[in-house]
C-alpha positions in Angstrom: 4.2 2.8 -15.3 1.1 3.5 -16.8 -1.4 0.1 -14.8 0.5 1.8 -11.2 -0.9 5.6 -12.0 -4.3 3.7 -12.7 -4.2 2.2 -9.9 -3.4 5.1 -8.0 -5.6 7.3 -9.4 -8.3 4.0 -8.4 -7.5 4.2 -4.6 -7.4 8.2 -4.7 -11.2 8.3 -6.2 -11.8 5.3 -3.5 -9.9 7.8 -0.9 -11.9 10.9 -2.1 -15.0 8.7 -2.1 -14.5 7.9 1.5 -13.3 11.9 2.6 -16.1 12.6 0.9 -18.4 10.2 3.1 -17.0 12.1 6.1 -17.8 15.4 5.3 -20.3 15.0 3.5 -18.7 17.3 1.1 -20.0 17.5 -2.9 -16.6 15.9 -4.5 -18.9 14.2 -8.0 -15.8 16.2 -9.9 -13.0 14.4 -8.2 -14.4 11.3 -8.4 -15.2 11.8 -12.2 -10.9 12.7 -13.0 -9.7 10.3 -10.7 -12.0 7.3 -12.3 -11.2 8.9 -16.3 -7.3 9.1 -15.2 -8.0 5.7 -13.8 -9.6 4.5 -17.0 -7.5 6.1 -19.6 -4.1 4.8 -18.0 -5.1 1.6 -18.0 -6.9 1.3 -21.4 -2.7 2.8 -22.6 -1.7 0.3 -20.3 -2.9 -2.5 -22.6 -2.2 -0.5 -25.9 1.6 -0.8 -24.6 1.4 -4.5 -23.6 -0.3 -5.4 -26.8 2.8 -3.4 -29.2 5.3 -4.8 -27.0 4.3 -8.5 -27.5 4.1 -7.3 -31.3 7.5 -5.8 -31.0 8.8 -9.1 -28.8 7.2 -11.9 -31.5 8.2 -10.0 -34.3 11.9 -9.8 -32.5 11.5 -13.9 -31.5 10.6 -14.8 -35.0 13.1 -13.1 -36.8 16.3 -14.5 -35.0 14.1 -17.9 -35.1 14.5 -17.4 -39.1 17.9 -16.1 -38.4 19.3 -19.2 -36.6 16.8 -21.8 -39.0 19.7 -19.8 -41.8 22.3 -20.5 -40.1 21.7 -23.9 -39.0 
């Protein structure tokens, strides 16, 4: 979910640059906000993935240990 929001924010930033170049208006704050959102979402997505992998690894190790004890 966070990766999708980060990608959408990046696309929005690119669109803002394109529209800003066409209309020659200052869009620095919009670009800063969109790229900032994209970076924050990307970092949060990496963190969420790390937590998910740690939880999955712990669960798998517990399951293997259980099956070894019962076998």
